[in-house]
N, C-alpha and C positions, 0 to 999 in steps of 0.2 A: 409632443413629437412634429418635428416638420414635416410639410406636407412631400406628397410628392406628385407634382402638378405635369408633370411630362410621360410617366411610364410606371406601369403597376408598382407598389411597393413590393420589398420579395418579404415574406412573411419571416422569415427568420433573421432580419438584420432590422436595427433602428433608423430607419427613415433612406435604406437602401436600395437597389433596384435592382430585377432580375437580371445579372451581365446577358442574358441572350437580347435583351430590349436596347441594348446600347445602342445598337446601330441606329434605332427609332430617335432614339436622345439625342444623338450628334446632330440629327439632322432637325429634329425640332427645335433644338434648343441652340442650335448656330451662333445666334448673334449674340448668347452669354457668353460662349466660347472665344468670338471676335474680341471682349473685352482683355485677352490675353495680349492682344496684339500680336507681333511674331511668335510669340508663345503658342494662340493658340491656333496658330493657321494646320494645316494638314502636314506640309512641309516640316514643319519642324517636326510633328509624328513622326514622322518617316526619318528622319535623320538619329531620332530617339532608337528607333528599331534597327536601323542598320549599326548604330552604335552600341548595342545591348553588351554584346561580348568585350569590348573596350570598356566598358562599367564595370564587368563582374571583378576581372583582375582588384580594382583600384578600394572599390568599395564594398562585394561583397560582404570580406570580412567584418567590416565598418557595421554592415548591415545587423549582420546575425548580433554583434555586440547592443547593438543600440536595443533591439529587439530584447537581448536578455536582461541590459537595463531598466526596459519598460516591462518585466517579468512577466512576460506574455505568455500564456501558456494554453491548453484544452477548455475549449470554452469560451474563453474569453469574446467578448463586443469591441472593437478597436477600431477607433478612426485614422485613418491615414490625409493629412492634410496636404496639400500641393502636391497629389502622388504622382502627376507626371506620367510615363510609362507604367508606371508600376512594377518597377523590381522589389522595392518592398512590401509592397502590398501582398505581393503573391507568396513571399516569405514567411510573411505572419500570418495569414491563411494556412498556409501548410501545418503550424505552430498549433492555430485554433481548434483544428480538425473541423470536422463534420457538425461538429456540436458547438460551435464557434461561427464568427463571423467579423467580416473586416470590409466595411465603408470604405474607397477612396474617392475623395474629391477633390477637384481642381478648377481652376478657372477656362483651362482648356476643355472643351471636348471632344477633339481631336485625339489629344494626349488620353483623354480617358478610354478611349475607343481602341486605344493599342491596348491600357491594361484590362480590358473587358476582351479580350479577342487573347490576351497569352493567359489568361483565367479558362476561356473557353478549351483554348489546347494543351492546359495543363491538368486539365478535367478537374476545376475546382470551383465548386457550386457555393462555395461559402465566399463569394466574392460580388460586394454591388461595386456600383459607380453614381455619383451625383457630383452634375456641373453645379460649382457651387463658390463663393468670394472665402476665402479663408478669414477676413475682418468681418465675415457678418453669417456665421456657420447656422441653415436654418434648419436648427436639430432640436430636441428639446435636452434642457440642463440632464445633468446627471444620468446620461444615457451610455454614458461607454468606462469601459474598464481600464482602459491605454489608450491614450491619440501619441502616432508617433506623428514625424514629418523630417524626411531624408533630401537634404540639399536644397533648401525651397525657403525656408523660414527668412532667409536673410535679402531675399530676391521678394519679400513681401511690405507696399508700402507703408504700413502701418503695423509693426512688430508689436508692439504692447497691446493695441487692439483683438490681434490673431489671437497672441497669446490669452491674453484674459476670455475669450472664446472658446480657445480648447480648454481651460481651465472652469469653466463654465459648466458641457456637457460631460465633464469628466465625474465620475462617481464619487463618493466620499472615499479615501484611499486609494484612487486612482493614481495613474504613472504618466508623465508626458515624457517622452524622449524623441531630442529632437537633433539632427546631423547638421553641422554647419563648417562652412572652411576657417582651416585660423588663419595666421597671419600672412602675407602675400610673399614675406621671404621664405616661409617653411612653404610654401605650394607655386615653384617656380616655373609649373608647365600653364597654370593656371595665369598668373600674374603677371609674367612675361610679356605673353603678346598682345596683351590691356592695355600693360604703361609704353609700350613700343607705339599700338597702334592712337593710343591717346597723345604722346607727343609730337608722332608724324602731323596727326592731324589738329595739332594746337586745340586738341579738346579740354574740356572740363577736369581737374583730376578728378579721383575715384570717391567725391565725398557726396555723389548724385543719390536722390535716395533709392537707386537701386541695387549699389553697390555689393557686387558678393564677398566680399569682408568687412562687412556692417558689423558684423555680431564678432569678430576676431578680436578684439580690442580688450584688454587687463579690465574685468569682471563687466564686461559689457553683458554679454549673453545671460549672467547670474544675476544679475540687477536686472534685467527685462523678465527673466523667470520671477523672481522675488516681489517684482512688483506686479503684479500679473494674480499673485497669492499663491504662490506655490511655498509650499514647505522642503525642507532636505533638499533644498538644491544643490546641483554640483556639477562637475565641468569635467568630462573626462577625457586627455585627450589618446587621439586613436594615430599607432603612425602606418604609411601605405607608402607603395609605391606608385609611379606612373608609368607602366614599361611598354614599349611597342619594338618590334621584331629592326626596326630601322628607324632611323629621321624622317626619310619619306612618310614611313607610316605615321607618325608622330605630329607628322605637316601635316597629313590626309585631314587625322579628325579632327585637329585641331579649327580647319577652316568649315566643319560640320556645326560643332554644339552654338547655339547662343549661349548668352548675347556678345559674344566676340563678334559674331556678324551684325550684330545690331551696328555694333559701333566702326566697323572697317564698311558698313554703307553711307559712315557720314562723311567717310575720304571722296576725295578724286581717285579716277583711276590710275591716275600715278602716284598719286599717295599709297594707294593701298599697296600697288608692286613694289613701293619701297619699304612700306612697312613691314612682308610677307618677306621681303627679304631680310630685313634686320632678326625679325624673330626668326627665320629658319639659321642665320648665324649664331645668335643669342641662344639658340635649343642646342647647337651641337656641342655644349661643356658638357651636356650630358652622356653624349654618345660615349660608350664601350664596344667591347671584343663582341657582347651580346646582346647591341643594339641602344633602344633607347632608355636609358633611366634615372630618374628622379624624383628626387624626394617629397613627399605629401603630409603633411598633418591636419588632420581632423579636429572637430570638438564634438564634443556629444554631449548636451546639458541637458539631465534629469529635474524632473522636481513631481510632487505627491501633492495632491490635494489634499 
């Protein structure tokens, strides 16, 4: 079993930590959290906290579907890779109940601090957090009944290595389930701002290693899962909507989440102003009598060890 050098291990969880020790973990291990770049900043964590309500509407039902496909039930030991602010962590914790356990891992200590705080507020004592690189899980093999990942897998530099690690820590017969974005044209609220920012700033095309659509192509996700050793691999499409009361609200939310902010940081002030103006004009097409409303397709990849 992977050690817990930062804080005391949770006695009921494989390699987990007491959620009450999260603040101590964040302080001691802040240098590791910084490896996440902007993602690892306290500012990013604050943005995710503010955007919780806006995430629930499009991603909440998809998360529940992912947990269904992962066959998560009472008493399970679950690993959440790239947990971020932990929306899906808490949803899984409610399913496994007091006899189960969910370990949330992420490269950002600040993000995991949000997860731990949310777990405390929800009075969930079956959640642990550990700062950990998805490409090198410091956990024992055959330790978990299920591994989940929500909107994170495509952002990991070496996806194959991460999937191989997920497969290693799963028990025989265990399931992995991961949500990623579908193709750019099916996710306009995400793809349009990125496309415009890259064009205005004369930046490289989205072939960079952190592209959010890296796993959207035909058979890309299924092939990656199969090569990592998973069996009975299936890709499920999930249709949802990105809705906001107005275009102004949609624009305000778009200016918060990463990595669009990282793209905008590469532009000059004049270019940023131009890009935001063009983005607002382009998103206007999705505004109707009930506010902003655009389609969004997610992919849920599932495999068995």
